[in-house]
N, C-alpha and C positions, 0 to 999 in steps of 0.2 A: 560620463552617462552608458549606466548598463548598457548590453547589448539588448536589441528587440525581439522579442518572440517573433518568430517565425507565425505571419498572416496579422501582426498586433495593427491598430489603424491609430494616427495620430493626424491633430491639424498640426499643419506647415504653411508661418507667413511666406513662404521664397514664390519667388515666379519659375523654381527647376525644381527636378525631384535629386534627390540627396539619393548617395550610391547607395547598394541596397534595396531602393523602396522604389517603388511604382503608385501614381495618380491612382485612386480611387473612378476610374472613370468610364469603368465598364467594360474596358478594353478584353481582348481576348490572349491567353498567355500559350505556347507549346507547354501543353502536361511533362513532355522527355525532358523540357528542361527547369522546371518548379515543382518536382515530386511530390517535395515536402511541402509545400503552398499548399498545391491540389490537394492534399493527405486531410487540409484543414477545411478550404474551400470547400471540395467537391466539384460537384455543379450547382450549387446553390446559388448562385448566380449567372447561369448559364455556361452555353459550350456543349459542347458532345462528350465528355467525358471518356471520349479515347482521344482522341489528338490536342485535346485547348477544352481550358475552362477560363471563364470569365471570373474579372477583379468586378469587385462591389463599384457601383456608378454613384457617387456620391454627389455627381453636378447637378447643381439646382434642388436636392433633397435633404432631408433632414432624418437624420440617426433615430432609431427607437431601440429600446429593450425590445428585444424577446417576451413573447408571453400573456398573461394578461390582467390589466388593470383594475382596478375593480371599478366598476360600471364604465370598464369599456370591450372593443372587442378584442377577439383574440390575435397577436401578431404572431404568423408565425417564422423562423427562418430565412433568411432571404427575402423574404415577401416584401416587395413595393407595395403600393397605395398612395392612394392622396390625391388628388387635384388642382389643377395650380388657378382655377376660379371655379364660383357658382353658382347657379342661378338657383334663389328662393322660392318656394310651390306656395302659394298659399298656408296650407298646413304647417310650416315654417316658420309663420307669423307668427309674436304673441298676438295674446285677445290686448282689442284697442275696440276704439270709437271716435266716431267719427262728429262732434257736434255741430250742428244745425241752428242760425240764428235768424230768425224773421222780426220782421217788424211792420205790425201791420199797424194804423192807428186807431185810437181809439173812438168810436160815434154816437157814445150812448151813456147817460151819467147815472142807468138805472142796474140793479146787477140782475140775471137773471139763468134757470138751468141750461140754457144756450149759450151763453157767453160768458168772458173771459176779459182776466186784465190786462191792458193794452196799454202803451207808452200815448200819454200826451202830450199834444203841442201847444194849447195855453191852456191847458187845465180844466179842461168845458165837460170833458168826456173821461170816464174813466173805464169805461167800458165795452168790450167789442161782440156784436153778431158773427153769427157764420158769414163768410162770404162762400164766395165760390172757389173750387179747384182749378186752381192754374199750375200748368207743367215749369217745372224748376228750368234752374237753368243749363245744358249742360256740362259746364265747367263745375256746377255743383254735386253733380251724379255721376260723373264722368270716370273710368279706372284710374286711376295715377302709377306711379313708373311705367317702367320699360320694360320689365322684365328681363332687362341683356343682365350676363355673368359681371362677377364682382370678385376681385382678387381674393382669394381667400389663404393672404401669406402675413405672417408676423413680421413684422420689421427684420431685416437678416442685414449680416455682415459676411463679405464672402471671405473666407477663407481656401487653402487646399487642404485636401484629403491625401493622406497616400498610405498606403499599405510597406509592411517588411518583410521581402523578397526575402532575405536572409536573418539569421539570426540566432535563436536557442529554441528548440523545438519542443513546443508547451508539450509540459508529460500529464496524463490525466491521473487522474488523486490516486 
């Protein structure tokens, strides 16, 4: 395998850090001992830029490409974002309806302008006249859901991300 570029990130299934590499865990490194890597990363991931700089922290994070995809918000180099859980607001719910079913027994055989078709128990009446309004059960009209946050993460499989501390310095075009 060829030498890696300084700053190259790879997935690694081992539970240790190979020589010349470091875990992408956000740790601060001394600038004086890692000048080549600092020349690539700068303080994009943290550090004071005088004595220290930080490695990217990919623990529990999903790397994404820099830039702006079609219909997406722009993502800047070194920017972290996203949340582990979300709480949907009413405006984020898809349009939907809730059906209400009622059953009022028929009480009249003749149709009328103030009557509607109604179920019959014995076939003797087919229409129902107006009836008084009654309150609905609280279970029928109360809010549903709890407004609790839910997990916002797709299925994952944890592996280590490592970054090359040493190797070939990548030249610009």
